C-alpha positions as CSV (number, residue, x, y, z in Angstrom):
1,M,-134.6,69.2,256.5
2,S,-134.6,69.0,252.7
3,E,-135.5,71.7,250.2
4,P,-139.5,71.8,250.2
5,F,-141.5,71.6,247.1
6,I,-143.5,74.9,246.3
7,G,-147.1,74.2,247.8
8,E,-145.9,71.3,249.9
9,I,-148.0,70.4,252.9
10,R,-146.1,69.1,256.0
11,M,-146.8,68.4,259.7
12,F,-144.3,69.7,262.4
13,G,-144.1,68.8,266.1
14,F,-144.0,72.5,267.1
15,Q,-146.3,75.6,267.5
16,F,-144.8,77.5,264.7
17,A,-143.9,77.5,261.2
18,P,-140.1,77.0,260.2
19,R,-138.6,80.1,258.2
20,G,-139.9,80.1,254.6
21,W,-143.1,78.2,255.5
22,A,-146.6,79.4,256.2
23,T,-149.2,77.9,258.3
24,C,-151.9,76.1,256.4
25,D,-154.9,77.7,258.4
26,G,-156.7,79.6,255.8
27,Q,-154.9,82.7,255.9
28,L,-154.8,84.9,252.8
29,L,-151.3,85.4,251.3
30,P,-150.3,88.2,249.0
31,I,-149.8,87.3,245.5
32,S,-146.9,89.9,245.0
33,Q,-144.9,88.0,247.8
34,N,-145.9,84.4,246.9
35,S,-145.8,84.6,243.0
36,A,-144.5,81.0,242.6
37,L,-147.1,79.5,244.8
38,F,-150.0,81.5,243.2
39,S,-148.8,80.5,239.6
40,L,-148.8,76.8,240.5
41,L,-152.5,77.0,242.5
42,G,-153.8,79.8,240.4
């Protein structure tokens, strides 16, 4: 798998998110642990 882009959404054929990915299910993510994503999305 190639290096993902910050904020990239991708489908996977299994029931879990790979290491370094988060599920796209409406969960709240801490800004302090996801500063690059927050700076992109605001």
